Each structure stands twice: as structure tokens, then as C-alpha cells.
C-alpha positions as CSV (number, residue, x, y, z in Angstrom):
1,M,-4.9,140.3,-6.5
2,I,-7.1,138.1,-8.7
3,A,-4.5,138.2,-11.5
4,R,-1.8,137.1,-9.0
5,C,-4.0,134.2,-7.7
6,N,-4.8,133.1,-11.3
7,R,-1.2,133.2,-12.4
8,S,-0.2,131.1,-9.4
9,L,-3.0,128.6,-10.1
10,L,-2.1,128.3,-13.7
11,D,1.6,127.9,-13.0
12,T,0.9,125.1,-10.5
13,L,-1.5,123.3,-12.9
14,R,1.1,123.5,-15.7
15,E,3.8,122.0,-13.3
16,F,1.4,119.1,-12.5
17,A,0.6,118.5,-16.2
18,E,4.3,118.3,-17.2
19,Y,4.9,115.9,-14.3
20,H,2.2,113.5,-15.3
21,K,3.3,113.6,-18.9
22,T,6.7,112.2,-17.8
23,L,4.9,109.5,-15.9
24,Q,3.1,108.4,-19.0
25,I,6.2,108.1,-21.2
26,G,6.8,104.4,-22.0
27,H,3.6,103.2,-20.5
28,L,1.1,101.1,-22.5
29,K,-1.3,103.2,-24.5
30,M,-4.8,102.8,-23.3
31,S,-7.4,104.5,-25.3
32,Y,-10.8,104.3,-27.0
33,D,-10.7,104.2,-30.8
34,L,-13.7,104.7,-33.0
35,Y,-13.5,104.2,-36.8
36,F,-15.8,106.0,-39.3
37,C,-17.1,104.1,-42.3
38,V,-19.3,104.5,-45.4
39,P,-21.3,101.8,-47.3
40,K,-19.5,99.9,-50.0
41,G,-19.2,101.8,-53.2
42,R,-19.2,105.2,-51.6
43,K,-16.1,107.4,-51.2
44,G,-14.8,108.4,-47.8
45,L,-13.9,111.9,-46.8
46,S,-11.2,113.8,-48.7
47,E,-8.6,115.6,-46.7
48,K,-10.2,118.8,-47.8
49,D,-13.5,117.7,-46.4
50,F,-11.8,116.8,-43.1
51,R,-10.0,120.1,-42.8
52,R,-13.0,122.2,-43.8
53,H,-15.2,120.6,-41.2
54,F,-12.8,121.1,-38.2
55,D,-11.7,124.5,-39.3
56,K,-15.2,125.8,-38.5
57,R,-15.4,124.3,-35.0
58,P,-14.0,125.9,-31.9
59,N,-11.2,124.5,-29.7
60,Y,-9.4,122.6,-32.4
61,K,-5.6,122.8,-33.1
62,K,-4.8,121.9,-36.7
63,A,-1.9,119.7,-37.6
64,P,-1.3,117.6,-40.7
65,R,-4.0,115.0,-41.0
66,Q,-5.1,115.6,-37.4
67,A,-7.7,117.7,-35.6
68,W,-6.7,118.0,-31.9
69,Y,-9.5,119.2,-29.6
70,E,-8.5,120.9,-26.4
71,N,-10.8,123.1,-24.3
72,P,-8.8,125.4,-22.1
73,E,-11.8,126.0,-19.8
74,T,-12.6,122.4,-19.0
75,G,-9.2,120.7,-19.6
76,V,-10.9,118.1,-21.9
77,Y,-9.0,116.9,-25.0
78,F,-9.3,114.2,-27.7
79,S,-8.5,113.9,-31.4
80,F,-9.7,113.0,-34.8
81,E,-7.2,111.5,-37.3
82,Y,-7.4,111.6,-41.1
83,G,-5.9,108.9,-43.3
84,T,-6.0,105.2,-44.5
85,L,-6.3,103.3,-41.2
86,T,-6.0,99.7,-42.3
87,D,-2.2,99.8,-41.9
88,E,-2.8,100.1,-38.1
89,G,-4.3,96.6,-37.9
90,W,-8.0,97.7,-38.1
91,R,-10.1,96.2,-40.9
92,P,-13.6,97.5,-41.8
93,P,-16.6,95.1,-41.6
94,P,-17.3,93.3,-44.9
95,D,-20.3,95.5,-45.8
96,L,-18.4,98.8,-45.1
97,Q,-15.3,100.6,-46.2
98,P,-13.2,103.3,-44.4
99,A,-14.3,106.9,-44.4
100,N,-10.6,107.7,-43.8
101,V,-11.3,109.2,-40.3
102,S,-10.9,107.8,-36.8
103,F,-11.5,109.2,-33.3
104,N,-9.3,108.7,-30.2
105,L,-10.0,109.4,-26.5
106,N,-7.7,108.3,-23.7
107,Y,-8.9,106.1,-20.8
108,M,-8.1,106.8,-17.1
109,R,-9.8,110.2,-17.5
110,P,-12.9,111.7,-15.7
111,H,-16.1,110.7,-17.4
112,P,-17.0,114.3,-18.6
113,F,-14.3,113.8,-21.2
114,A,-16.8,111.5,-23.1
115,L,-19.7,113.9,-22.4
116,E,-17.8,116.7,-24.1
117,A,-16.6,114.5,-27.0
118,E,-20.0,113.1,-27.9
119,P,-21.4,116.2,-29.6
120,E,-18.2,116.5,-31.7
121,I,-18.6,112.9,-32.9
122,A,-22.3,113.4,-33.6
123,A,-21.6,116.5,-35.7
124,L,-19.1,114.7,-37.9
125,V,-21.4,111.7,-38.4
126,S,-24.4,114.0,-39.2
127,T,-22.4,116.3,-41.6
128,F,-21.1,113.4,-43.7
129,D,-23.7,110.8,-43.1
130,L,-21.2,108.3,-41.7
131,L,-21.5,104.9,-40.0
132,V,-19.1,103.6,-37.4
133,D,-17.1,100.6,-36.4
134,D,-16.6,100.3,-32.6
135,P,-14.5,97.3,-31.8
136,Q,-14.4,97.9,-28.0
137,L,-16.0,95.5,-25.6
138,D,-19.5,96.8,-24.7
139,G,-19.2,99.1,-27.7
140,M,-21.7,99.8,-30.5
141,G,-20.2,97.3,-33.0
142,S,-20.6,98.4,-36.6
143,G,-23.4,100.4,-38.2
144,T,-25.4,103.4,-37.0
145,Y,-23.7,105.8,-34.5
146,L,-25.6,106.0,-31.2
147,A,-24.7,108.6,-28.5
148,E,-25.6,106.3,-25.7
149,G,-23.6,103.5,-27.3
150,F,-20.5,105.6,-27.3
151,I,-20.9,106.8,-23.7
152,R,-21.6,103.2,-22.6
153,G,-18.6,101.8,-24.4
154,W,-16.1,104.5,-23.3
155,N,-17.3,104.3,-19.7
156,A,-16.9,100.5,-19.7
157,G,-13.3,100.8,-21.0
158,N,-12.5,103.6,-18.6
159,R,-13.8,101.6,-15.7
160,F,-11.7,98.6,-16.7
161,S,-8.6,100.8,-17.1
162,C,-9.0,102.0,-13.5
163,H,-8.7,98.4,-12.0
164,A,-5.6,98.3,-9.9
165,P,-3.5,95.1,-10.0
166,D,-2.5,95.4,-6.3
167,E,-3.2,97.4,-3.2
168,S,-0.2,99.7,-3.7
169,E,-1.5,100.8,-7.2
170,R,-5.0,101.1,-5.8
171,A,-3.8,103.4,-3.1
172,R,-2.0,105.6,-5.7
173,L,-5.2,105.7,-7.9
174,L,-7.4,106.6,-4.9
175,E,-5.4,109.8,-4.5
176,R,-6.9,110.9,-7.8
177,A,-10.4,109.7,-7.0
178,V,-13.3,112.2,-6.9
179,P,-17.0,111.4,-6.6
180,S,-18.7,111.7,-10.0
181,E,-21.1,114.4,-8.8
182,D,-18.1,116.6,-8.1
183,L,-16.6,115.9,-11.5
184,D,-20.0,116.7,-13.1
185,L,-20.2,120.0,-11.2
186,A,-16.7,121.1,-12.2
187,W,-17.2,120.2,-15.8
188,R,-20.6,121.9,-16.2
189,W,-19.5,125.0,-14.4
190,N,-16.2,125.4,-16.4
191,F,-17.9,124.6,-19.7
192,S,-20.4,127.4,-19.2
193,R,-18.0,129.7,-17.4
194,P,-17.1,131.9,-20.5
195,S,-20.8,132.8,-21.1
196,L,-21.3,133.7,-17.5
197,D,-18.1,135.6,-17.4
198,A,-19.2,137.7,-20.4
199,T,-22.5,138.4,-18.7
200,L,-20.9,139.5,-15.3
201,E,-17.8,141.2,-16.7
202,R,-19.5,144.6,-17.1
203,R,-20.3,144.4,-13.3
204,D,-16.7,143.5,-12.5
205,V,-17.6,140.2,-10.9
206,F,-15.0,137.5,-10.9
207,V,-16.1,134.1,-12.3
208,P,-13.6,131.5,-11.1
209,T,-12.7,128.2,-12.6
210,V,-13.5,125.1,-10.5
211,A,-10.3,123.3,-9.8
212,F,-9.3,120.4,-7.6
213,V,-7.1,120.4,-4.5
214,R,-5.6,117.4,-2.7
215,L,-6.3,117.4,1.1
216,S,-5.6,114.7,3.7
217,S,-9.3,113.8,3.4
218,G,-9.2,113.4,-0.4
219,T,-9.3,115.4,-3.6
220,V,-12.0,118.1,-3.5
221,P,-13.5,120.7,-5.9
222,V,-12.5,124.3,-5.0
223,V,-12.6,127.9,-6.4
224,I,-10.1,130.6,-5.6
225,W,-11.4,133.7,-3.9
226,G,-9.0,136.6,-3.6
227,D,-9.3,139.3,-0.9
228,G,-13.1,139.3,-0.9
229,V,-13.6,140.6,-4.4
230,A,-17.0,140.4,-6.1
231,I,-17.4,136.8,-7.2
232,A,-19.8,134.1,-8.4
233,I,-19.3,131.0,-6.2
234,P,-20.7,127.6,-7.3
235,P,-21.5,124.9,-4.7
236,V,-17.9,123.5,-4.4
237,K,-16.7,121.7,-1.3
238,Y,-13.9,124.1,-0.3
239,L,-12.7,127.7,-0.9
240,V,-9.1,128.6,-1.6
241,L,-8.8,132.0,-0.1
242,G,-6.0,134.1,-1.5
243,R,-5.0,136.9,0.8
244,D,-2.8,139.9,-0.2
245,K,-4.0,143.2,1.2
246,F,-5.8,141.3,4.0
247,S,-2.7,139.4,5.0
248,P,0.0,140.8,7.4
249,A,2.8,139.0,5.5
250,G,1.9,139.4,1.8
251,L,0.3,136.8,-0.5
252,D,-0.7,133.6,1.3
253,W,-3.4,130.9,1.1
254,S,-6.1,129.4,3.2
255,V,-8.2,126.3,2.4
256,V,-11.6,126.3,4.2
257,P,-14.8,124.2,3.8
258,L,-17.6,126.1,2.0
259,E,-19.8,125.9,5.1
260,A,-17.2,127.9,7.1
261,A,-18.1,130.8,4.8
262,A,-21.9,130.4,5.3
263,A,-22.3,133.8,7.0
264,V,-20.5,135.8,4.3
265,L,-22.1,133.8,1.5
266,G,-25.5,134.6,3.1
267,I,-24.9,138.3,2.1
268,G,-25.1,137.3,-1.5
269,E,-27.9,136.4,-4.0
270,S,-28.8,132.8,-4.9
271,I,-28.9,132.4,-8.7
272,Q,-30.8,129.3,-9.9
273,D,-31.3,129.9,-13.6
274,H,-27.8,128.7,-14.7
275,P,-26.5,125.2,-15.5
276,V,-24.9,125.2,-12.1
277,P,-26.7,127.3,-9.4
278,F,-24.3,129.8,-7.7
279,T,-24.1,132.5,-5.1
280,L,-23.5,136.0,-6.5
281,L,-21.5,138.3,-4.2
282,D,-21.6,141.7,-6.0
283,W,-20.0,144.8,-4.4
284,D,-17.6,147.6,-5.2
285,R,-15.5,146.8,-2.1
286,P,-15.7,144.0,0.4
287,P,-18.1,144.6,3.3
288,S,-16.5,144.7,6.7
289,D,-17.8,141.2,7.6
290,V,-16.1,139.8,4.5
291,E,-12.8,141.6,5.3
292,Q,-12.9,140.3,8.9
293,F,-13.6,136.8,7.6
294,F,-10.4,136.9,5.4
295,R,-8.3,138.4,8.1
296,S,-9.3,135.7,10.5
297,M,-8.2,132.8,8.3
298,V,-5.1,130.8,9.3
299,P,-2.8,130.4,6.2
300,I,-1.4,127.1,5.1
301,A,2.3,126.5,4.6
302,G,3.2,126.9,0.9
303,K,0.7,126.5,-1.9
304,P,-2.4,124.4,-2.2
305,Q,-1.8,121.0,-4.0
306,F,-3.8,121.4,-7.2
307,M,-4.6,118.5,-9.4
308,P,-5.4,119.0,-13.1
309,F,-8.9,117.8,-14.2
310,D,-7.5,115.2,-16.6
311,Q,-5.7,113.5,-13.7
312,T,-8.8,112.9,-11.6
313,L,-10.7,109.7,-11.8
314,P,-14.4,108.8,-11.0
315,L,-14.4,107.4,-7.4
316,E,-17.1,104.9,-8.4
317,H,-14.8,103.3,-11.0
318,L,-12.4,102.4,-8.2
319,S,-15.1,101.3,-5.8
320,Q,-16.4,98.6,-8.2
321,P,-14.8,95.2,-8.4
């Protein structure tokens, strides 16, 4: 059952990702670019240095002169490029010269993209003792890399990119808007999910991914729970209940507020010593109360409308003038 639910979720998310890629074709590129430098008289990185550094780090796909980061758990991605960059219009400050590496992160993304990218930038800077040139408004300028400077500069550009030119565009963007606290929860849970999954796997407890579903009331964080299996449930806003053996008509779906499941969640154990506290429901077979809860749910027509994490936007960015 869980395998079927997971396949359905993944297929739906892939469909959305491909759709949004087609929307972006031909649009103006909007991204944050950071250039790495060294003092005058010092050599920049060789391509061998570049490749050796990223070969040792997880979640990178290697391509000629590029290290593309993509975390399948969180949906976060960004890239580092190797090469002489002055032919792209950038010029280093007078007292610096290129280190032959740049960093790129798209705008119009949820803010945890920058949170996940920052340690990767810091690791590169620390390993090769690099300086930076940050030409963005509200950026760091040139000189020493500062984590808070990167986060501040990217957030400023991301906020600006979310400004809608008219009410029609604003309405379209608001369909993607999610409160920052919900984006934080999803990212922190998904980032730490593999380690929790490894811990609970021997107990045959399902550790779901936090996803997002579009409802008439807005876009909300959810987890899928199939047929009352043993599960770890973080404090999301809604549950997507997948029913197979508890459905009279085969696989169907219900979307219910978390509080609607309060009685069955009360059977579980509250776990606090985790980056995101959660409720642990651990059993060999669902108790009768859980089975009755699933059987009593009214299914929706079709599938839930999932939205990929990279298509969500911080609601606060759209709320500010």
C-alpha cells in the first residue's frame, strides 16, 4: 500500500515539475550569482581542484565544468560553475582576481534553498581560503564571505523577484504562497528524514516525506498515511489518507486536517528529541480505532493536487509591498 501511495505521489510531483519547466522556457532568468576570488598574485582553482572538492560531497551530479547539487529528499538544487567568468560581463574588483568558480541559485524559490546552499558555499570558501564578490543589491560586496551576508542578499533578491506587476499575476503567485514556518518545517523534516528512516526501518515504521497540496483554502503541508500503517507523523496541517484495503472501491484518497485525527494520534508516542518533533505510531497491525477512522473517511474525486517544494513561495514575500 505504501509503495503504491509513494509511486502515485512521485508520479504526480514529476508531472508538476515538467509542467513548470515548460512555463519557464523563454522567461527572463532571475538568479543570484556569487563569484569567488583570490588576492592579486595568487592562482585560482584548477579544474582538478574543483572536481576533487565536489567529488567528495554528497548530492552532486558531475558535468563538464559544473557541479550540480540536487537533494532528492528536500527538492533543493543549485550549482557551482568552473571556468574563466570575465566573458560573462563580470569583472573582479581591482584588488582581487578570479578564483575560476561561481555559484548560482535561482530566485522565486522557498527560502530554505538558501539555508541548504550556505554550508556548501562555506565549505568551498574554507577549503581553498577564498574571498567573494557579491554584486547583488543588499549583498556582501567584495571581500570576506559571511554566511549572514549571503542569506540576507539572497532573501532580498528573492523578495524582489516575488513582486507582482499586477493583480492577476499576484493572484497566480498567491496560489504558490506558503507561510515560512510551514516551509521551514517541511525542509527540516525532509532534510533529516533519511537518518530517522534508518533508525526506524528495523521497526518497520514508515517515515513519510512532507509534501504540499493545494486546497481551496491555500497550499498546505501534508504527509501521506496509507491504510493505518505504523508511521512517524510530524506536525503538518493536513493528512493525505491513502486507502486500499480499507476502501470499498480500491485505492482512493482523503485529505483531512491533522486535528481530525487527534483521537488516533493520541494512541501514539510524542517524540521531542528530533529536529522536528513527531508522533510515533508503532504497531504490527492497525488498531481497530485506526481502521475505523480510515473506513469513515470520505474520498475526494481524483488525486490530491500536489505542488513541488521548489514551486512554493514564502507568503511573507508576497505580503510585503
